[in-house]
C-alpha positions in Angstrom: 106.6 157.3 123.5 106.5 153.9 125.0 110.2 152.2 124.6 110.7 149.0 123.3 111.1 145.9 125.5 115.4 145.2 126.2 116.7 142.3 128.6 119.5 144.7 129.0 120.6 148.4 129.4 124.2 149.4 128.3 125.0 152.0 131.2 127.3 155.4 130.8 130.7 153.5 130.4 129.5 150.6 128.3 128.4 148.2 130.9 125.5 145.7 130.5 123.7 146.3 133.0 120.1 143.8 133.1 117.1 145.9 132.9 114.9 144.7 136.2 118.1 144.3 137.8 119.6 147.9 137.0 117.8 150.0 139.9 119.1 147.5 142.9 122.9 147.2 141.4 123.7 151.1 140.9 121.4 151.3 144.0 124.3 149.0 145.7 126.9 150.9 144.0 125.7 154.1 145.7 125.2 152.4 149.0 129.1 151.1 148.4 130.3 154.7 147.7 129.0 156.3 150.6 130.0 153.1 153.0 133.1 152.4 152.0 135.7 154.3 154.2 132.7 155.8 156.7 133.9 154.4 159.7 137.3 156.7 159.2 136.3 160.3 160.1 136.2 161.5 163.3 132.4 162.2 164.1 132.2 166.2 163.6 129.4 168.6 165.5 126.7 168.2 163.9 126.6 164.2 164.2 127.6 164.8 167.6 124.4 166.6 168.1 122.6 163.6 167.1 124.4 161.4 169.3 123.4 163.8 172.4 119.9 163.6 171.0 119.9 160.0 170.1 121.3 158.5 173.5 117.9 160.3 175.8 115.2 158.8 176.6 112.0 159.6 174.6 110.8 162.0 177.2 113.9 163.8 177.4 114.2 164.1 173.4 110.6 165.5 173.4 111.9 168.3 176.4 115.1 168.9 174.4 112.8 169.4 170.9 110.6 172.0 173.1 113.3 174.3 172.9 115.8 173.5 170.3 116.5 171.5 167.2 112.7 170.6 166.7 113.7 171.0 162.9 115.7 167.4 163.5 113.4 165.5 165.4 111.9 163.1 163.5 115.4 162.0 162.3 116.5 162.0 166.0 113.7 159.5 167.0 114.2 157.5 164.1 118.0 157.4 165.4 117.2 157.2 168.8 115.3 153.8 168.0 118.3 152.7 165.6 121.0 153.0 168.3 119.1 151.3 170.9 120.0 148.5 168.8 123.2 148.8 167.1 125.1 151.6 169.5 126.8 154.6 168.8 130.0 153.7 166.4 131.1 155.6 163.5 129.7 152.7 161.2 126.2 152.4 163.2 125.6 156.1 163.4 126.3 156.7 159.3 125.0 153.0 158.2 121.1 154.3 157.8 122.1 157.4 156.0 124.5 155.1 153.5 121.6 152.8 153.0 119.3 156.2 152.1 121.4 156.9 149.7 121.7 153.7 148.3 117.7 153.9 148.1 117.6 157.1 146.3 120.2 156.0 143.7 117.7 153.1 143.3 114.8 155.4 143.2 116.6 157.9 140.7 117.4 154.8 138.2 113.5 154.5 138.3 112.5 157.8 137.6 114.9 158.3 134.6 113.4 155.1 133.3 109.5 156.4 133.6 110.2 159.9 132.2 113.1 159.5 129.7 114.7 155.9 129.2 116.4 153.4 130.1 119.8 154.7 129.6 119.0 158.1 131.3 117.8 156.0 134.4 120.8 154.3 134.4 123.3 157.0 133.3 121.3 159.2 136.5 121.6 156.5 139.3 125.8 156.4 138.7 126.0 160.1 138.6 124.1 160.1 141.6 126.2 157.7 143.1 129.9 159.2 142.9 128.3 162.6 143.4 130.4 164.1 146.0 127.0 165.9 147.8 125.5 162.6 147.8 128.9 160.6 148.7 128.8 163.4 151.7 125.5 163.2 152.7 126.0 159.0 152.8 128.5 159.4 154.9 127.1 161.4 157.6 125.1 161.0 160.9 122.4 163.2 159.5 118.7 163.3 157.7 120.3 164.8 154.4 120.2 161.4 152.7 117.1 160.4 154.1 115.7 163.5 152.5 117.0 162.8 149.6 115.5 159.3 149.5 112.0 161.5 150.4 112.5 163.5 147.3 113.1 160.3 145.0 110.2 158.4 146.8 108.1 161.6 146.2 108.5 162.4 142.5 107.8 158.5 141.8 104.2 158.9 143.9 103.8 162.4 141.7 104.2 160.3 138.5 102.0 157.6 139.4 99.4 159.9 141.0 99.6 162.2 137.2 99.2 158.9 135.2 96.5 157.4 137.5 94.8 160.2 138.4 93.6 158.0 141.4 92.6 159.6 144.8 94.5 156.9 146.5 97.6 158.1 144.4 97.2 161.6 145.2 96.5 160.9 149.1 100.1 158.8 149.3 102.0 161.5 147.8 100.6 164.1 150.0 101.2 161.5 153.0 105.0 161.4 151.5 105.4 165.0 150.8 104.0 165.8 154.7 106.3 163.3 156.1 109.1 164.8 154.2 108.7 168.3 155.9 108.5 166.7 159.4 111.9 165.0 158.6 113.4 168.4 157.4 111.4 171.9 157.2 112.7 172.9 154.2 111.8 169.7 152.0 108.8 171.9 151.7 110.5 173.5 148.9 110.5 170.6 146.9 106.5 170.2 147.2 106.9 174.0 145.6 108.9 172.6 142.7 106.3 170.0 141.8 103.6 172.8 142.1 105.7 174.9 139.6 106.0 172.1 137.1 102.7 171.1 137.2 101.6 174.6 136.2 104.2 174.8 133.3 103.5 171.2 132.2 99.7 172.1 132.6 99.3 168.6 134.1 96.5 168.2 137.1 97.7 171.0 138.7 94.5 171.3 140.9 94.9 167.5 142.2 98.5 168.4 142.9 97.7 171.7 144.9 95.1 169.7 147.1 97.5 167.0 148.1 100.3 169.9 148.6 97.4 171.8 150.7 97.0 168.6 152.3 100.8 167.8 153.2 100.9 171.5 154.6 98.0 171.5 157.1 99.3 167.8 158.4 102.7 169.5 158.8 101.6 172.7 160.1 101.9 172.3 163.7 105.4 171.0 163.0 106.3 174.0 160.7 104.7 176.4 163.8 107.2 174.9 166.6 110.4 174.7 164.0 110.0 178.3 162.9 109.9 179.7 166.4 113.2 178.3 166.7 115.0 180.8 164.6 117.7 180.7 166.8 119.2 177.1 165.3 120.2 178.9 162.1 121.9 181.9 164.0 125.3 180.1 163.2 125.1 180.6 159.7 127.4 183.1 158.6 126.1 186.2 157.1 127.3 186.1 153.2 126.7 188.8 150.2 124.8 186.7 147.6 128.2 186.5 145.3 129.8 184.5 148.4 126.3 182.3 148.6 126.7 181.6 144.7 130.5 181.0 145.4 129.4 178.2 148.0 126.9 177.2 145.6 129.1 176.9 142.7 131.8 174.5 144.7 129.9 172.5 147.4 126.0 172.2 146.7 127.2 169.2 144.0 130.7 169.0 143.6 132.7 168.9 146.8 130.1 167.8 149.9 132.6 168.3 153.1 130.7 170.9 155.2 132.7 170.5 158.2 133.4 174.0 159.6 137.2 173.1 159.8 138.7 175.5 158.0 141.1 172.7 156.6 141.1 173.7 152.6 141.3 170.6 150.4 144.4 170.0 148.4 144.7 171.9 145.0 144.4 169.1 143.2 141.1 168.1 144.9 140.2 171.6 144.0 141.1 171.4 140.4 139.0 168.0 140.5 136.3 170.0 141.7 136.4 172.6 139.0 136.9 169.8 136.1 133.6 168.2 137.8 131.7 171.1 138.0 132.2 172.4 134.4 131.6 169.0 132.9 128.4 168.3 134.9 126.9 172.0 134.5 127.8 171.7 130.5 126.3 168.5 130.6 123.0 170.2 132.2 122.7 172.9 129.4 123.4 170.3 126.5 120.3 168.0 128.3 118.4 170.7 128.3 118.8 171.5 124.6 118.1 168.0 123.9 115.3 167.8 126.3 113.4 170.9 124.0 114.3 168.7 120.9 112.6 165.7 122.2 109.2 166.1 123.2 109.4 162.6 125.0 112.0 164.0 127.4 110.0 167.5 128.2 108.6 166.0 131.5 111.8 165.0 132.9 113.6 168.5 131.6 110.8 170.5 133.5 110.5 168.5 136.6 114.4 168.4 136.8 115.2 172.2 136.3 112.2 173.1 138.9 113.4 170.7 141.6 117.0 171.9 141.5 116.5 176.0 140.6 113.3 176.7 142.5 114.9 175.2 146.3 118.1 177.0 145.4 117.0 180.5 144.3 114.4 180.7 147.4 117.3 179.8 150.0 119.8 182.2 148.2 117.2 185.3 148.3 115.9 184.3 152.1 119.7 184.3 152.8 120.2 187.7 151.3 116.8 189.5 152.2 115.8 187.9 155.5 118.0 185.7 157.4 120.9 183.8 156.6 119.5 180.1 155.6 121.5 178.8 153.0 123.6 175.9 153.8 124.7 173.4 150.9 123.8 170.2 152.4 120.1 171.5 153.6 119.2 171.3 149.8 120.8 167.9 149.4 117.3 166.7 148.2 117.9 168.6 144.7 120.9 165.8 144.3 118.8 163.3 142.3 116.8 165.5 140.2 120.4 167.7 139.3 122.1 163.7 138.6 119.0 163.5 136.2 119.6 166.2 134.3 123.2 165.5 133.8 121.9 162.1 132.5 119.7 164.0 129.9 123.3 165.6 128.7 124.9 162.3 128.6 122.4 160.8 126.5 122.7 163.1 124.1 126.5 162.4 124.2 125.7 158.8 123.4 123.9 159.9 120.0 127.2 161.7 119.3 129.1 157.9 119.2 130.1 155.2 121.9 133.7 156.4 122.1 132.4 159.9 123.0 130.0 158.8 125.9 132.8 156.5 127.1 135.2 159.4 127.3 132.9 162.3 128.9 131.0 159.8 131.5 134.6 158.2 132.6 135.7 161.7 133.0 133.0 162.4 135.6 133.3 159.8 137.2 137.4 160.0 137.6 136.6 163.8 138.3 134.2 162.8 141.4 136.6 160.5 143.0 139.6 162.8 144.7 136.6 164.2 146.5 136.1 161.1 148.1 139.6 161.2 149.9 139.3 164.2 152.0 135.7 163.8 153.0 136.7 160.1 154.2 139.5 162.2 156.1 142.0 159.9 153.9 144.4 162.8 152.9 144.2 166.3 154.4 142.3 165.6 157.8 142.1 168.5 160.5 144.2 168.4 162.9 141.3 169.0 165.6 138.5 166.5 165.6 137.5 165.7 168.5 138.8 162.0 167.6 142.2 163.8 167.8 141.2 165.6 171.1 139.9 161.9 172.9 143.1 160.6 171.8 145.2 163.8 174.0 143.0 162.6 176.9 144.0 158.9 176.4 147.3 159.4 175.7 148.0 161.4 178.6 147.2 158.5 181.4 144.6 156.3 182.9 144.4 157.6 186.3 141.3 159.9 187.8 141.7 163.6 186.5 139.5 166.2 185.8 138.5 168.3 182.8 137.0 172.1 182.8 135.0 173.0 179.7 135.5 176.2 178.1 132.0 176.3 176.5 129.3 173.4 176.7 129.2 172.9 173.2 133.5 172.0 173.9 132.1 169.3 175.3 131.7 167.5 172.0 134.7 165.3 172.4 133.0 163.7 175.2 129.6 163.4 173.7 131.1 161.3 170.9 134.0 159.5 172.5 133.0 158.8 175.8 135.4 156.0 176.8 137.9 158.2 176.6 136.3 160.6 179.3 135.1 157.7 182.0 138.1 158.7 184.6 137.6 162.4 184.0 135.4 164.6 186.5 133.9 167.2 184.9 133.9 170.5 187.3 132.7 172.9 184.8 128.9 170.8 184.5 126.4 172.8 186.3 123.5 170.5 184.8 123.8 167.4 182.1 122.4 167.7 178.6 119.4 165.7 179.7 118.5 167.4 182.9 118.8 170.9 181.1 116.8 170.3 177.6 120.3 171.2 175.7 122.4 169.7 173.3 125.7 170.0 175.4 124.7 170.7 178.6 124.9 173.8 181.1 128.4 175.2 182.3 129.2 176.7 185.6 132.2 179.1 186.5 134.9 176.8 188.2 137.0 177.9 191.5 140.2 178.1 192.6 139.1 175.8 195.6 137.5 173.1 193.4 141.0 173.0 191.2 143.0 173.0 194.4 145.2 169.2 194.7 143.1 167.5 192.1 146.2 166.2 190.1 145.7 166.6 186.8 142.8 169.1 185.1 142.5 169.2 181.4 141.1 172.2 180.0 139.3 172.1 176.6 138.3 175.0 175.1 137.3 177.3 172.0 140.6 177.5 169.5 143.3 180.1 169.4 141.8 181.9 172.4 142.9 182.5 175.6 141.8 180.3 178.6 138.6 181.6 181.0 139.7 183.2 184.0 143.5 181.5 183.7 143.4 183.2 187.3 141.6 180.2 188.9 144.3 178.2 187.8 147.2 180.2 189.1 145.5 180.9 192.2 145.2 177.0 192.4 148.6 176.6 191.9 148.3 175.0 188.7 151.0 174.5 186.5 150.6 174.1 182.7 151.6 171.0 181.3 150.7 170.7 177.7 148.9 173.6 175.7 147.8 172.3 172.2 146.2 174.9 169.9 144.4 174.3 166.9 142.1 176.6 164.7 138.6 174.9 166.1 139.6 173.7 169.6 142.4 174.3 172.7 143.7 171.8 174.6 145.7 172.0 177.7 146.9 170.0 180.3 147.5 171.6 184.0 148.9 169.9 187.5 147.0 171.1 190.4 148.8 169.6 193.7 
């Protein structure tokens, strides 16, 4: 049913937004939610992998991708270009994700307008802007926000191809689908979800299948390389189906923070997670019932449900039956369609009265805010961040010193904050990350002779673990001066005279 022309749309909390400007205003809101305070948290493991990769030359980056992290290769090349201009600060590294998140909100508004109504589009964009999963994606230097944007653009291209039926539009859809897979392998599940939706709707299934096949063929060289690097997901915890569902219930949409700190958020934040989850799941159910009675919303309900349910179901089952692969941030590209399903529920609430809509919508936004505080490290900041370790090194003096890393990955603080480590000689380094084609370099054993007469020597290693080969330090006559132990990292200062 064609919508009547209107000069404005009333938002989910009563805001009157000009119709033409609504996507951009809400997109700006999404950008600001993600960008605000993005410079506060320390870089964390995955972001430091991005830094390690982006610092290399193109040839060195290709060498890395032959053995590890091919699944992130396209993003690494993008960040290599970006950082060559804008550098490696927290703001610079995270700004592309905030921009992608804002654009994803803009596109989500347009999808809602095309498949639902002006209200549904604006409501979905605002829900997505504050959704903790999307806010996290827009705050970290990884490709989660970018792949969510790809999902939005691909959906818009599908709507366009369905409407026009032109070969050019189907070709553009295939191009976007293939590019999305290159940016992140699991994006293939978003394409599969579109195929399922087309089958259910009986809408140009053959054209979509042919476009999807073309995308699969174009992406197949990348997929073969990425699938050959299964060791890259070996770190994912082997959990039961119930444990994965519990992670899904909390982190997929309603919390967002994926840093492996073991640092549980305060109870009042967890309370907000529960409230937000109950509210939004309830609105999704209400929205699907609403759509079942409104034929004009059927396409939105089917496309949205398949785009959310199929990727989650596939990764959950693969994790249980084949290999652990489910990580909430891997499915960030489902967030825009989840927001659209929530907006369907808000549209039903709107029919019940303006006051009820304002109350429910206000609760949704308010319940989304507490999660932003630990996400931005404004509360409950982990005590063992890489920035904290770098600060310990800086505070300990300014003269020449040495450092020993227990494992290659313990170089994270030095890769993230190299200025704090310039005065240190890395005694445990056998080959640099670029030389070895690895993310963190290759270690060698450190002998007592290398430690003797070094003066100050720092050991940085795995948290709550004993120092590897403490005999080397003892035999060299080193005296332990400081020992800071956290869940993840250990920082020890020695005097080796």
